[in-house]
Structure formats: structure tokens, C-alpha cells
KERONU-388693 format. One line per 2 residues: number of its first residue (from 1); for each residue x, y, z of N, C-alpha, C, O. Coordinates in steps of 0.02 Angstrom, whole numbers, padded with zeros to 5 digits. Example, Ala and Ser with C-alpha at 12.3 -4.5 7.8 and 13.67 -1.06 7.14 Angstrom:
REM residues 2
1 = 00660/-00284/00390/00615/-00225/00390/00660/-00165/00390/00712/-00166/00423 | 00642/-00112/00354/00684/-00053/00357/00645/00002/00394/00670/00057/00402
***
This chain:
REM residues 60
1 = 01879/00653/-01158/01887/00698/-01148/01859/00746/-01200/01860/00727/-01259 | 01835/00801/-01187/01790/00847/-01237/01823/00875/-01299/01881/00894/-01298
3 = 01789/00876/-01347/01821/00907/-01404/01826/00996/-01380/01775/01026/-01362 | 01899/01032/-01386/01896/01097/-01381/01898/01123/-01449/01921/01093/-01498
5 = 01866/01191/-01449/01863/01235/-01518/01907/01305/-01483/01916/01320/-01424 | 01921/01330/-01527/01955/01388/-01523/01905/01450/-01524/01861/01443/-01567
7 = 01900/01509/-01486/01858/01553/-01492/01898/01625/-01490/01940/01630/-01445 | 01890/01668/-01523/01912/01736/-01510/01869/01774/-01479/01813/01780/-01502
9 = 01888/01809/-01419/01840/01856/-01390/01877/01915/-01360/01939/01917/-01362 | 01838/01968/-01331/01869/02011/-01306/01844/02007/-01221/01787/01992/-01203
11 = 01914/02028/-01168/01904/02015/-01109/01937/02093/-01098/01986/02115/-01126 | 01888/02132/-01041/01916/02185/-01025/01945/02249/-01068/01983/02294/-01050
13 = 01912/02236/-01134/01946/02266/-01177/02013/02252/-01208/02046/02300/-01228 | 02034/02194/-01214/02073/02154/-01228/02065/02072/-01269/02045/02020/-01243
15 = 02083/02082/-01327/02074/02031/-01370/02102/01966/-01324/02150/01972/-01287 | 02065/01902/-01332/02096/01840/-01296/02070/01785/-01346/02021/01784/-01384
17 = 02110/01746/-01335/02103/01676/-01377/02073/01623/-01306/02099/01631/-01251 | 02031/01585/-01314/02006/01529/-01270/01997/01473/-01323/01974/01474/-01380
19 = 02023/01422/-01281/01995/01348/-01303/01932/01338/-01246/01936/01349/-01186 | 01876/01313/-01282/01829/01298/-01241/01786/01237/-01262/01783/01233/-01323
21 = 01758/01197/-01236/01705/01133/-01268/01642/01169/-01259/01625/01207/-01213 | 01602/01145/-01323/01533/01176/-01333/01487/01195/-01286/01451/01245/-01290
23 = 01489/01152/-01237/01455/01168/-01158/01483/01241/-01142/01445/01290/-01135 | 01552/01245/-01138/01576/01301/-01093/01569/01357/-01135/01568/01412/-01108
25 = 01563/01352/-01195/01565/01405/-01249/01471/01426/-01244/01449/01483/-01246 | 01447/01392/-01240/01376/01400/-01220/01368/01435/-01164/01338/01489/-01157
27 = 01393/01409/-01130/01378/01442/-01053/01401/01516/-01038/01384/01548/-00989 | 01442/01538/-01088/01472/01602/-01098/01440/01641/-01128/01453/01701/-01131
29 = 01386/01608/-01160/01368/01657/-01230/01393/01668/-01290/01376/01718/-01321 | 01430/01629/-01312/01495/01624/-01372/01441/01589/-01434/01396/01550/-01420
31 = 01455/01612/-01494/01424/01575/-01556/01459/01555/-01587/01516/01561/-01566 | 01452/01522/-01650/01487/01476/-01683/01532/01545/-01728/01589/01537/-01750
33 = 01493/01607/-01734/01534/01656/-01770/01596/01681/-01735/01641/01714/-01761 | 01591/01659/-01668/01663/01681/-01629/01707/01637/-01614/01744/01641/-01565
35 = 01706/01586/-01661/01756/01538/-01676/01823/01552/-01723/01819/01588/-01773 | 01871/01528/-01707/01923/01553/-01758/01929/01475/-01800/01943/01419/-01779
37 = 01916/01497/-01857/01906/01439/-01906/01937/01458/-01972/01928/01514/-01995 | 01980/01404/-02006/02017/01402/-02060/02069/01459/-02078/02090/01481/-02131
39 = 02079/01472/-02015/02144/01517/-02012/02212/01483/-02034/02220/01422/-02028 | 02257/01521/-02058/02309/01486/-02082/02368/01504/-02003/02351/01544/-01960
41 = 02419/01473/-02002/02475/01498/-01940/02519/01568/-02002/02531/01573/-02062 | 02531/01607/-01939/02568/01642/-01994/02639/01634/-01988/02672/01619/-01938
43 = 02661/01651/-02063/02737/01617/-02097/02788/01640/-02039/02778/01688/-02002 | 02838/01602/-02035/02893/01624/-01998/02934/01686/-02027/02942/01686/-02088
45 = 02958/01736/-01991/02990/01779/-02018/03056/01758/-02045/03091/01717/-02016 | 03077/01792/-02112/03132/01791/-02125/03199/01807/-02087/03193/01845/-02040
47 = 03268/01782/-02102/03305/01811/-02052/03330/01865/-02086/03341/01876/-02145 | 03339/01903/-02025/03357/01994/-02051/03435/01990/-02035/03465/02041/-02053
49 = 03466/01952/-02012/03542/01936/-01968/03591/01967/-02036/03583/01937/-02089 | 03628/02010/-02035/03681/02013/-02117/03723/01983/-02104/03733/01966/-02046
51 = 03763/01965/-02153/03818/01914/-02167/03861/01948/-02127/03862/02009/-02133 | 03909/01912/-02076/03962/01938/-02067/04026/01954/-02093/04065/01908/-02105
53 = 04045/02024/-02106/04090/02052/-02136/04162/02011/-02164/04183/01982/-02114 | 04191/02002/-02200/04251/01960/-02197/04317/01988/-02144/04348/01954/-02103
55 = 04324/02047/-02157/04368/02077/-02107/04332/02143/-02070/04329/02200/-02094 | 04304/02116/-01999/04269/02166/-01950/04293/02208/-01936/04261/02261/-01938
57 = 04377/02209/-01908/04411/02265/-01914/04418/02329/-01968/04417/02388/-01951 | 04422/02316/-02003/04405/02354/-02083/04353/02387/-02080/04358/02444/-02104
59 = 04298/02370/-02055/04235/02399/-02060/04211/02473/-01993/04163/02512/-01986 | 04265/02464/-01961/04252/02504/-01901/04282/02562/-01914/04280/02607/-01872
***
């Protein structure tokens, strides 16, 4: 199986992320500068849920 690289491109005005082999990328005119490289995954959001009150009826 061919190694796939990740490319960020614009399709019909919208950003798109593609996984393509080197041959497919070359056929579509993509360059190495279009590759996504060295990006870190986004940090998971912190839990925004508030702690439950001790007596819910008293807070209403």
C-alpha cells in the first residue's frame, strides 16, 4: 500500500484535508508546501460542567 500524506487544500472555496499518495498529489498539482506537517493535535477542551449543588431545590 502506498504511503499517504496529508494535504490541506481549498475546494470550491472551502478548506479541505486530503490524504493522498505522492502520485495522486502530483497529478492534482499539489506541492510539498501544501502538506500538513509537524502540527500537533488540538488539546482536549476542559470540562465546563459545574459541580452539582448539594441541594438543588434550595437553589431554584
